[in-house]
N, C-alpha and C positions, 0 to 999 in steps of 0.2 A: 172367568165369563171377560170374552174379548170386549176389545171397545173399540171403533176405526177412529184408528189417528187426526187423521184427513178431517174427517165431520167433526172432529172436535174441534179441530184448528176454523173448520170452517164456521161454525157455529160462532164462534168465541169471536171472530171478525164480522163477521154481519151484526155479531149484540154490538160490539163496541164501535162500526160505524154507523146505527142508529141512535138518535141522541135520547133522552129518554129521564131528567134533572123532573125531579119529585112537583108534581102538578101537572107535568108532560110528557105522560109515560104512552101515549096513545103508538105512537111508531111505531117502539118495539114491541108493545103488547099484541100489536099488528101481528110481529115477526113471529113468537113464541104463538101465537092461535095457529097460523097457517104452518108450525111448524107440528102443535099437535093433529089437526085438519089433516097431513098426510100418513097420520100412525090411525085413520077416521077416526080422530077423537072430539065430543063433541066440549066445546068449550063458556062454559054461565061467568059470566058479566054481575057483580052484585051493585051497579050503578052511586056505589056509594059516593061516587065524586060529588053526584048530583047532593050531597047534603055537605061534606066538607071540602068541595072543587074543585078542580080540578076539568082535565078529557077526560080523563080514562077509572074504570073502577074495578078494583080486585076481579082476578082471572082463576075460574076454577072450572079441571078436566077431570072426570070423572074417569078410570077407568074398571072397566067392572072386572070382578075376578075368576079364573079360572083355576083354584085351591080354596080349601076352605087355612078361613086365616087370620091372624086380626087385619082393619082396614087403616091401610098406614098414611099414614101426612107427611108430603116433600113440598119444601117453601122455600119460595129468595124472592127476596123484591127486585122490584122492575125498573126504578129508580136508580137515580149514583149526583154523585154532588158535584158543583161547579166546579173548572170548568172543562164540558168537552168541547167546544165551539170551535168550530177548525182543527179539531182532531186531526191526527197526520199519523197513523201506526210504521210502528219498524219494526216489521217480521221478521227472526231469524229464524235455526234453525228450532229452537224453542222454546224460545222466550216472544214476545207481545208484550208491544212496551209503546209509548208515542216517542215523539220528538224532541220531549221534555218541554213544552209549550201548555202543555194541558196534562188534566189525570185523562187515567186511560179509562174507569171502573167498572174494573174486574170486582168491587165492594157494589153490584152481590154478581155482577154478570158473570164472571166465572161458578157462581152455582146455581146463573141459572141453564148454566151449558152445562151443568154435569148434572142436572134432574131431568132435561131435555135429552140427552144424549146416553145416560146410564139406562131409565124406561125406554129408549126405543131400542137397547139390544135386549132386554128380558124381551120383546114382544115382538123385533123381529124376529125371534132365538125361539119363539114359542115355550121360549121358560113357563111349566105353571107360574103362579102368583098372586097373591091376595088381592082384594077390592086394593083400588090407591084416590087415593084426592091427592092431585098437584095443582096446588096453589100459588098465583103470586099476586101479591103486596104491590101495593102501591103506597108513596111518602113517606114511609119508613125512615128516610134520611132527615126527616125534616119534623119529625116525633110519633112512628110507630100508628102513623094514622089511618093507613091501609088498614094494618091490624085490628088498631084497635074497633072500627066500620066495622068487622064479622058478625054478620053472626049468629052466635057459634048452635041454632040449628041446622045452617047450612050444610056443617061437616059432622060425620056421624063418625072420624076415626077420631080413638083414646089416646093415640100413641102417636109419635111422628117428629120427621126431623127438619131441621131449619139447616140450609146449606146457605151461612152465613160466616166462617169463621178463615184466619189465614190458614198457615202452615202446623206443621209436616200435616198432609193427608194422614187421616186414621187418628188425629187428636179430635176429642169429642169438651165439646164447652156447658160442665153440667151443674154449673149453679152462676150466676149474675146478679147484680145487688140492683138494689133497689135507687130509684135516684127522685131526687126532690128538685129545683128550678126555684131560683126564688129571684125576683123583680125590687129591688129597697127603692126606696127617694127618702130623699134628706132635702127638704126644704128650711133654706134658712129666710136671709132679709139682704134684699139690692139694696146697695148704695154706689157715689160714685165712688172710684177707688183711690182717687188724683185728692179728690177733694173731701170727701169726708169718710173715708172707709170704715172708720169706728163706728159708725154708724150700721154698716151690716153688718148681718155674720154671713162667712164663706162654706154655703156647703159643698164644695168641692175640699176643702180642709179639713172638715166634718165625716166626709166619706173617708177622706186618706186615714185618718183618725181611727177609724173602724176599722178598718184593715189593716191597720198597725197592731190591731189590741190579737187579730184571729189568726189562731192556729188552723193553718190552710195545707194544702199537701194534699203528701198522704201522711194519715194520719195515725193510722195503720195499718195489717194484711189486709181488714175487708175493706178501708173505709177513706175517703178523699171529698176534699175539699174545694172549690175554686171559687173562685172572683173572676171572669171573665171580658168583663165588657163594663169599664166607665163613660159615664158622657153627659157633661153641663156645664154651665157658663155659656154666655154669651159674650162679649168681649171680653180685651186687657183693661177696658179704663171701669168696669162696671162688676161691685162685686157681688160673686156668683149666687145667685139665691136656692140656685136647684142643684142635684146631681142623681142622678141614678146610678144603681151598680148592677149587675146581673149576674147571680152564683150558682151554683147549684154545689150538692152534696149528693153525694155518693157513700152505699154501705151492704154486705151480702149479710151485716145482723139490722133486722128495724130496731132495738133499742141504742147500737151506736149512731146508727141515724137520725133519732132524734135527740140523742144526747148532744153531739155537731148540730144540729140547725135548732140548735136551744141556744147553745155559745154563741153560734152568728145572732142568734136574736140580742144575746147579750152584747152583746161589741157593738153594735150597731145603738141599739138604744143607749150604753153610757155613751158614746161614742155622740149623739144625738141630745143627750142633757146636758155635757159637758157645753155643748156650744148654743146650747140655743137652741137646736132642730127639732120642729117636728120632724118626725118619721112615721112612713107607711111601710110595713111591713111584708114581700107579699110570699106565698107560697102554694105552686101546684105540684101535684105529681107525677112523674112522665111516667114510667111505669114500677110493678113491684115484685120484688126479688124474689126466686127461683132455686128449686134444689132439688138435684135428680138423685137417686141411690141406682149405683153403677146395674145394683145387680135387680131394681125393676125392669118390669119384662123392656121398658123403651132403650136400659143402659143394654140389657140384655141380645135384644136386635140390634142396635148397636153395635157393640164389639161383630157378634156374630158376621156382621155387612162384613167389618172392618175387617179381618181371619179372608175369611173369603176373596178379601182381593189384595189379599196376601200381604199385609199390611200386620201392623203390632198395635193392639187397641192401647192410647194413651188419652186419660182423664185430665179436667185443667177444668181453674174457678178464672170464671171471665169477671173484666175490670168492665163492661161498659151493655149498652141493649141492646137488646134485638127484637123482632117479633116473637122469638122464643116464649119471652117475658110476658108480655100478652096472651102468647096460645095455653101460658098455664097458668095464670091464674081465671081463667077462663075455662081449665077442666082439660084439656090434651095437655098431656105429658110428653112432652119436647125434651131433644138432645140438641142442642148448632155443633155442629161438621163441619170439619174444614173441607176446602174445598179449591183452595191455590191461591188467595190472595194475596196480594206483596205488597206494603211497602203504601198502603190505600191511602186514599185523599193527599199524596200530593203528586208533585210532578214526578217522579220518582217510582211511579205505580209501573208496574209489568206479573204480567202472570208468564208461568210455567205450562207450556200444553200440555207436555207427562203428568203435571200434579194435579191438571185439570181432567183428563184419562182416568189418572187413579181415583178421585174422588168420585169420579161417573160409575167406575167399577162398584167403590162402596153401596154407591148407591142400589146398584143390579145386583149384588151379595145379601144389600138389607131386604129385598122381596125379594129375593130368592127361598134364603134363610127364613122366611114370615110365608112362604106355606107351606101346608101340612098336609 
């Protein structure tokens, strides 16, 4: 399958130059909708922003099949992390990057471009294809909120491909962890730090003691734990009465996750008892783990698409969450596919046009391999 390199470059530039922070994706949604309209495809919106906030809902375009085969779901998310305000692109022969003062937004606009250009190539070539569902979600970066808001009845596909992974193109992520997030509050007692500090209970010191007891970082090959935010205190002359921690635990093994959460809580309880602080320990599930067997239909299709693109399939275990976690929990079996994102969420971020061309070939390869 031939993919027009100039078309991919043009698509990437247009997407990058259109800001799309979480809850402000309407501009890039309009760009995507216009591209789909050029192919004669209608676009639906679920208006989930009326429930979760923002200026735009998830977009879904259905491509009627011209051959027998399973309905295929292709997904990327529209939002990026900040900052992209004032973005200035530097375009070399193959690389697109910024001037170093902003992020690029390759996560996940590389995936959006790969889907648009791969599907476009199949349709313009008139190749047989099964029914397709092209889903572009919002608010992925701040909690997978768009995917979580999708009504499962909206989708017919039972197998899907989430274009939201880096390099090498041809690599497929077949597992990802569960994640829990925790807001932990230590409540001590305020006192004048210079006149009567002995009457206070220092909540920051209590929190520090809890952190010192905690095993965090890489726990094992499947499990991580991180205390990422700490805040508390009002002034240096006041013994701080409150300190808040924000932490997370991830594991691809649910039992290991529960064990690490229990350890985190025990450390906090021990520190609170030692200092005489009150403790509030919060927990929310961000997403649930998934695991795909490469021999499942979705795994075989993904590998066939990679081979059709002239690449060698490779399987990987993931350490982060994506829309695939949400979809797998809801029903459709999804593999996360590489699309060329590099050094994402940093000012060093860049994409190679050739990588996104290859990812578009993989998309086209999956579609044609599924046609029976």
